[in-house]
C-alpha positions as CSV (number, residue, x, y, z in Angstrom):
1,X,-9.0,-0.1,1.6
2,X,-9.4,-2.3,-1.5
3,X,-9.4,-5.4,0.7
4,X,-12.0,-3.9,3.1
5,X,-14.2,-3.3,0.1
6,X,-13.8,-6.8,-1.0
7,X,-14.7,-8.4,2.0
8,X,-18.1,-6.2,2.4
9,X,-19.0,-7.0,-1.4
10,X,-19.9,-10.4,0.0
11,X,-22.8,-8.7,2.4
12,X,-25.9,-7.6,0.3
13,X,-26.8,-4.9,2.8
14,X,-23.5,-3.1,2.4
15,X,-24.0,-1.7,-1.0
16,X,-24.1,2.0,0.0
17,X,-21.4,1.5,2.7
18,X,-19.1,0.1,-0.2
19,X,-19.9,3.2,-2.3
20,X,-18.8,5.7,0.3
21,X,-15.7,3.6,0.9
22,X,-14.9,3.8,-2.6
23,X,-15.6,7.2,-3.1
24,X,-13.1,7.8,0.2
25,X,-10.3,5.8,-1.5
26,X,-10.6,8.0,-4.6
27,X,-10.4,10.8,-2.5
28,X,-7.4,9.6,-0.6
29,X,-5.7,8.6,-3.7
30,X,-6.5,12.0,-5.0
31,X,-5.2,14.1,-2.0
32,X,-8.3,15.4,-1.3
33,X,-8.2,15.0,2.7
34,X,-11.4,17.0,3.6
35,X,-13.3,15.0,1.0
36,X,-11.8,11.7,2.2
37,X,-12.7,12.7,5.6
38,X,-16.5,13.6,4.7
39,X,-16.8,10.2,2.9
40,X,-15.4,7.9,6.1
41,X,-18.0,10.2,8.2
42,X,-20.5,8.9,5.8
43,X,-19.3,5.2,5.7
44,X,-19.8,5.4,9.4
45,X,-23.2,6.7,9.6
46,X,-24.1,3.6,7.3
47,X,-22.1,1.1,9.0
48,X,-24.7,-0.1,11.4
49,X,-26.7,-1.7,8.5
50,X,-24.1,-4.5,8.3
51,X,-25.9,-7.4,9.8
52,X,-22.8,-9.8,11.3
53,X,-22.2,-7.8,14.8
54,X,-18.6,-8.4,15.0
55,X,-17.9,-7.3,11.7
56,X,-20.2,-4.2,12.4
57,X,-18.2,-3.7,15.5
58,X,-14.9,-3.9,13.6
59,X,-15.9,-1.7,10.7
60,X,-17.1,1.0,13.0
61,X,-13.8,1.0,15.1
62,X,-11.6,0.8,11.9
63,X,-13.6,3.9,10.4
64,X,-13.2,5.7,13.7
65,X,-9.4,5.2,13.8
66,X,-9.1,6.3,10.0
67,X,-11.2,9.5,10.8
68,X,-9.2,10.2,13.7
69,X,-5.7,9.7,11.7
70,X,-6.8,12.0,8.9
71,X,-8.1,14.7,11.4
72,X,-4.7,14.8,13.3
73,X,-2.6,14.4,10.3
74,X,-0.3,17.3,9.8
75,X,0.3,19.1,6.7
76,X,3.3,17.2,5.0
77,X,4.5,21.2,3.7
78,X,4.7,22.0,7.4
79,X,6.0,18.8,9.1
80,X,9.5,19.1,10.7
81,X,11.3,15.9,9.8
82,X,14.5,16.9,11.5
83,X,13.6,14.9,14.5
84,X,11.4,11.6,15.1
85,X,8.0,12.5,17.0
86,X,7.6,12.1,20.5
87,X,6.9,8.6,21.6
88,X,5.1,7.2,24.5
89,X,6.9,5.3,27.6
90,X,7.1,1.6,26.9
91,X,4.5,-0.2,29.3
92,X,5.9,-1.2,32.4
93,X,7.5,-4.7,32.5
94,X,8.5,-4.9,28.6
95,X,11.6,-6.2,27.9
96,X,12.2,-5.5,24.0
97,X,14.1,-2.2,23.0
98,X,11.6,-2.0,20.1
99,X,9.0,-0.4,22.7
100,X,11.7,2.6,23.3
101,X,12.4,2.7,19.2
102,X,8.9,2.6,18.3
103,X,5.5,4.2,19.9
104,X,2.6,2.2,21.3
105,X,0.8,3.8,18.6
106,X,2.6,2.0,15.7
107,X,0.3,-1.0,16.4
108,X,-2.6,-0.8,13.7
109,X,-5.5,-2.2,15.0
110,X,-3.6,-4.5,17.3
111,X,-1.0,-5.9,14.5
112,X,2.4,-4.3,14.5
113,X,2.6,-1.7,11.8
114,X,5.3,0.9,12.3
115,X,4.4,3.8,10.1
116,X,7.4,6.1,8.8
117,X,9.9,3.2,9.2
118,X,11.5,0.8,7.1
119,X,11.8,-2.9,8.1
120,X,14.8,-4.7,6.7
121,X,15.4,-8.6,7.2
122,X,18.7,-9.7,6.9
123,X,19.7,-13.8,6.6
124,X,21.5,-13.3,10.3
125,X,22.1,-10.9,13.1
126,X,25.5,-10.0,12.1
127,X,24.3,-8.5,8.6
128,X,21.8,-6.7,10.0
129,X,24.2,-5.1,12.5
130,X,26.7,-4.1,9.8
131,X,23.8,-2.6,8.3
132,X,23.1,-0.3,11.3
133,X,26.7,0.7,11.2
134,X,26.6,1.5,7.7
135,X,23.7,3.8,8.0
136,X,25.1,5.4,11.3
137,X,28.4,6.0,9.5
138,X,26.3,7.8,6.7
139,X,25.0,10.0,9.3
140,X,21.7,8.3,10.7
141,X,21.5,9.1,14.6
142,X,21.3,6.1,17.2
143,X,17.6,6.7,17.7
144,X,17.0,6.6,13.8
145,X,18.3,3.0,13.2
146,X,18.2,-0.3,15.5
147,X,19.6,-3.7,14.4
148,X,18.0,-6.5,16.5
149,X,17.9,-10.4,16.7
150,X,15.2,-12.7,16.0
151,X,14.3,-13.5,19.5
152,X,14.3,-9.6,20.3
153,X,11.5,-9.3,17.8
154,X,9.4,-12.3,18.8
155,X,9.7,-10.7,22.4
156,X,8.4,-7.7,21.3
157,X,5.3,-9.3,19.6
158,X,4.3,-11.2,22.5
159,X,4.5,-8.0,24.5
160,X,2.5,-6.5,22.0
161,X,-0.3,-9.2,22.0
162,X,-0.4,-9.0,25.8
163,X,-0.5,-5.2,25.9
164,X,-3.4,-5.1,23.1
165,X,-5.3,-7.7,24.5
166,X,-8.9,-8.9,23.4
167,X,-9.0,-6.2,21.0
168,X,-5.9,-6.9,19.4
169,X,-6.8,-10.4,18.9
170,X,-10.0,-9.3,17.1
171,X,-8.4,-6.9,14.7
172,X,-5.6,-9.6,14.2
173,X,-8.5,-12.3,12.9
174,X,-9.9,-9.5,10.6
175,X,-6.3,-8.6,9.1
176,X,-6.0,-12.1,8.0
177,X,-9.3,-12.3,6.4
178,X,-8.6,-9.0,4.7
179,X,-4.9,-10.0,3.8
180,X,-3.5,-7.0,5.2
181,X,-0.3,-6.4,7.5
182,X,-0.7,-9.6,9.6
183,X,0.6,-11.6,6.8
184,X,3.8,-9.7,6.6
185,X,4.3,-10.0,10.5
186,X,3.7,-13.9,9.9
187,X,6.3,-13.9,7.5
188,X,8.8,-12.2,10.0
189,X,7.9,-14.7,12.7
190,X,9.2,-17.5,10.7
191,X,12.2,-15.8,9.6
192,X,13.0,-14.6,13.6
193,X,12.4,-18.3,14.6
194,X,15.1,-19.3,11.5
195,X,18.1,-17.0,13.1
196,X,17.2,-14.0,10.9
197,X,18.4,-10.7,12.0
198,X,16.0,-7.2,11.8
199,X,16.8,-3.7,11.1
200,X,14.3,-0.9,12.0
201,X,15.1,2.6,10.2
202,X,13.0,5.9,10.8
203,X,12.1,6.8,7.1
204,X,9.9,10.2,7.1
205,X,9.7,10.8,3.3
206,X,10.7,9.5,-0.1
207,X,14.0,10.8,-0.4
208,X,15.3,9.3,2.8
209,X,13.6,6.1,1.4
210,X,15.6,6.1,-1.9
211,X,18.6,6.9,0.5
212,X,18.2,4.1,2.7
213,X,17.2,1.2,-0.2
214,X,20.5,2.6,-2.1
215,X,22.5,1.7,1.1
216,X,21.0,-1.4,2.3
217,X,20.8,-3.1,-0.9
218,X,24.3,-4.3,-1.7
219,X,24.1,-5.5,1.6
220,X,21.7,-8.5,0.6
221,X,18.7,-8.0,2.7
222,X,16.2,-10.9,2.3
223,X,13.1,-8.2,2.3
224,X,12.6,-4.4,2.6
225,X,9.2,-3.1,3.6
226,X,8.1,0.6,3.9
227,X,5.4,1.2,6.0
228,X,3.2,4.1,5.0
229,X,-0.2,5.4,6.2
230,X,-1.7,4.0,3.0
231,X,-0.3,0.4,3.0
232,X,3.1,-1.3,2.8
233,X,5.4,-0.7,0.3
234,X,8.1,-3.5,-0.9
235,X,11.4,-2.0,-1.7
236,X,13.1,-5.2,-3.1
């Protein structure tokens, strides 16, 4: 949200839109979902004033996405974290196991964004596999943790780009402008090509995050990122 506001600040016609976004951010941080949703709706109504057609259309799609996300969000107190949410079937012809591990919806605006998961990068696949075994021995189920080689991540990202098509390419460019999750994917690509191993772990809440962090840190991950609905948390 901060990056979006900063980008819009360069456009004189975006004053009211920025005010709505700032209010939405305040309500989001204050855990006031109804007020947050109202401000998103107001921002959507005035987004037509943005002169740049590509930016305007992208903003409207982004605001529609955020509005849908908050509308569909369940009350955390009622959520059942004992099992992972149901995922869609992998698209026909895809090869990477990440399609089965993640959901198609884990693409945020055409960029890989595995919400409610931790992605850890290790110097080698052997270390990532050791981390997978460590978590499984601690009680994590096979469908909650997955170690993969760098080449498999590259295959998944290629398939994801093909699946998302032109829409994904457009949002990817916007993400680079805003400095958002696309940057993290770029770093992952370089490490994957360099022989790194990757570990994906389902992480539904703060307690799970603390537990995963404590078990993985002794194994020496290069990076460990937790993907939240509101942003990416670096855990090392």
